[in-house]
N, C-alpha and C positions, 0 to 999 in steps of 0.2 A: 504493500500500500504506500509506503514511503517512497519507493522508487517510482511508482506510478504517479504520485502527487508531484514529485520533483520533475518528472518528464512533462507533465501538463503545464507546470509553471514555466518550464523552459520554453514551451510553445507560446505562452501568453506574455512573457516578458517583453519590454520594449525592444523592437527589432526581431522578435520571434515570428514564426509563421502564422500564429493566431493572435498577433498583437492587436489587430483591429477589433477582435471580439472583446478585449479588455476595456474598450471604450464604452461598452454597455454597462451601466451602473450595477445591475444585478450580477452580471458575470464578474465584475471587479470585486464586489462585496464577497461573493463566494470564494473567489481566488484568495483574497486577503484572509478570510476565515481558514482556508486551507493552509496558508503560511503559518497562521497562529497555531493550528493544530500540530503542524510539523515541529514547530519550535517547542510546544508543550510536551511533545513526545520524547524530547531529548535528542532527537536526530540532528545531525549536522545540517545547518541551514544551507540549502543549495544556493549557489550564486544567482540563479535565475529568480529565486524567491526574494532575495535582497534587492535585486534590480527592480523587480515589480513593485515592491513596497516603497523604495526610494522614489521611483517614478511617480507613484500615486501621491506621495507626500509633497512633491515639488511641482505637481501639475496645477497650473493656474486655474483652469476651468473647474477643478474639483474643490478648490479652497472653500471651506465652509459647509461642505456637504457631509452626509453620513459616511460616505466612503472615505473622505479625507480624514474624518475623526478616527475611523477604524485604522486607517493606514498609519496615522501618527502614533496610536496606541501600540500597534504591532511593531512599528519601528523602535519604539522605546523598549519593548520587550526583547527585541533582537539585540539592541545595544547592550542591555543588561546581561545578556547571555554571551557577550563577547564577539558579536559579529563585526567584521572589518568593513565598516561603511565609509564611503567617500563623498557623500552628499549631505552630511549633517548640517553644515552651515546653511545650505539652500533650504533644507527642510525646516530649520529653525526660523528662517525668514518667513516661510509660508505659515508656520505655526502661529506667529504673532498676529497674522491677519485672519486666523481661522474662524473667529467668532464664537458665540456662546456654545454652539453644538459640539465643538471640538475643544473647549477650554481645558477640561480635565486631562484629556489625552495630550494636548499641547504642553501643558505644565509638566506632565509626566515625562515627556520627551526631553524637556529642558533639564530636569533633574538627572535623567539617565545619561544624557550627553555630557554634562559637567562632571558627574561622578566617574564615568568611565574614561572620558577623553580629556578632561581638564579644560582650561580656558582657551585652548587652541582649537577645540572641537575637531581634533583629528586632522587639521590642515597640515600639509607637508612641511611648511616652514617652521612648524612648532611654536609659533609666536601667539601670545594671547590675542584673541580677536576682539579688541576693545570696541570696535565699531558695531559689532553684533551684541556685545555684552551690555552696552548702555541702554538700548531700548528694551532688552530682555529684563534687566534689573528694575527699570522703571515700571515695567509691566508686573513683575513679581511683587514689588513693594505695594503697588496699587491693589493687586489681588488680595494681598494679606490684609491691607487696611479695610477693604470692602468686607472681607470675611469676618474680621474682628468687630466690625460695626453692624454685623448682621444683614448685610446687603448681598451676600453671596452664599452659595451652598457649601456644606462642610467638605465635600469631596474636593472642590476647588481650593479651599483654604488648606487642606491637608497637602495637596499637590504643590501649592505655592510654598509652604513651609519646607517640604522636602527639597525643592529646588533651591531655596535660599540657604538651607543648611549645607547642601553640596557646594554651593558657590562660595560661602564663607570659608569652608575648609580648603577649597581650591585656591582662594586668594592667599591664605596663609602658606600653603604648600608652594605656591609659585611666586612668592614675593620677589625672589631674585630675578626671575624671568620678566616680571612686570617692570622692575627697575631697569633691567638691561634693554627692554624694548623701547624705552623712551615714552613719549606721549603721557607725561605725568598729569596733564590736565584731564585727559580721558580717564586715567586711573582714579583721579580725585572725584570725577563725576560718578564713576561706578561706586566708589566707597561712600559717596554721599547718599546714594540710594540704599546701600546696605545699612548705613547709620539710621536712615529714615525708618527702615523696617524694624530694626532692633529697638529704636525709640518707641515705635508703635506697640511693640510687645510689652514693654515696661509700662507704658501708659495704660494699656489694656489691663494689666495686673493691678495697677494702682486704682483703677475704677471699679474693681470687683468689691462687692460688699463682703464684710467679714462673715456674714450669715449665709452667703450664697454657697450652694454646693459647687464643687469643682466642675466647671463647664467642660464639654467634650473637646474644646479647642485647646485647653490648658496644656496637655501633654505635647501638643504640636509646637506651641510657642516656646515651651520650656526647652525643647531641643535646639531651637534657633538661638535662644539666650545662652544656652550652655556652650555651643560651639563658638559663639562670639567671645565669651569670657575666656575660653581656652586660647584663642588666637590673640586677643587683646584684653588683658585683665583690667586695664585702667580706664578705658574709654567710658564704660558704663558701670563702673564698680559701685557707685552710690545707688544707682537705680537697681542694680542686681541685688544688693543687700536689702533694699526695700521690698523687692519682689519675692524674696525668699519665703516670707510668711505665707504668701499665696501658693508658691510652688510646693510648700510642705503639705498642702492638701492632697497632693498626688499620691497614688498608691506606691508602695515601695518599688515595684517593678518599673514604674515610670520615673520615679525620683532618682533612680540609680545613675542616670546619665548626667546628673548635676553634681555628683560627688567630687569628681576631680577639680572642678572650678570652685566648689565650696571649700575644698581643702586649701586652695591658694589664698583665701580671704584671711586678713589679719584678725586674730582672735575669733576664728569661726565658731569656736565652742560657746561663745556668748550669744550666738544667733539661734533661732528656732531649729536650725539644721542639726544641732547636736542630738536632740531627741529623734529626729528623722533618721540620722545615721544609725542610731541604735535600733530603730524599728526596721530599717533595711537589713542590717546585719542579722537580726532575729529572723526575718523572713527568708533570707538566704540559708540560714541554719536549718530551717524547717523544710526547705525545698530539697528535692533530689539533687545530689551533687552533679548529676549529668545535665541538669537544666542549663540552657544557654546562658553563658556569662555569669552564672550564679557564683562560681568559685572566684572569678576575677572581682566581682562586686563585693564579695565577703572580704577578700584581701584588702580592697580599698578601704572599706569600713574599719577593718581591724587596724590598719596602719594609722588612720586618722585618730581613732580612739586611743590607741596605745601611745601615740606621740603626746596627746594631751595628758594622759595619765602619768607619763614619765617626765613631763616638763615641770620643774619646780616653780617656774615663774607663772605657769598657767593657773587661772582661777575660773571658777564656775559661777554662773549667776545665782 
């Protein structure tokens, strides 16, 4: 079945003998679903499948259609599985203009592209594509604000947070390449959008009432705040400390991502995070040792608590 599907996709890809049939929207949808099934099966993605998906992502007449949304989503899945794509930049350009029907898939593609390929988006020169990043980051920051203000659906907010998280990590990892590439004004514009997004996260936390239950968006924004603190502990240190009381409403499994940046705070044991670190450690102790990241999380908690216990100058509230 895999061989038969790959052969069919070879015929339907751009330049293939049945390429004209792919112009029919229903044929294209079914072809993209076939690619999705092949990827989910664990089989190696045929080059024809990748060519078909990239062609659908970059096709002007398809932008904003159901087929385009599906193509963007499938392309993101292929990138996450390690596919060697060569039209990522073009697909991202089309994703920005995709419209509401493809918003979640487009945001998913941004997150996958940055996570797997970095800020160069796989371009042969390996340089950060600042011209593409600026509109992308403006879009991501805007989507996050809309979601936090209740004007966008949760799936879009989740995808925007994932893309922002991947981008912040990539900026920290590729700081040297950004400096070497020049264009410091463009870099500054990109960072300004990231600052805007992180500031919106802390404003959102400050506006939550103490009596409110932890909203569904809180774990998403906590990850964005956490990765920023790890990359730049000073820029939003005061805001992060104020937001900690809100982040402490998270369940232990969601709070664990914040432990490394909490550990970097001066006198962190005087914050509400002390009780939360003990709670996370206890939760890890109760969990099966084979649970994902349970051992690493317990080690982080043990290190933090042991340092406080052994520090003669440390005091507790």
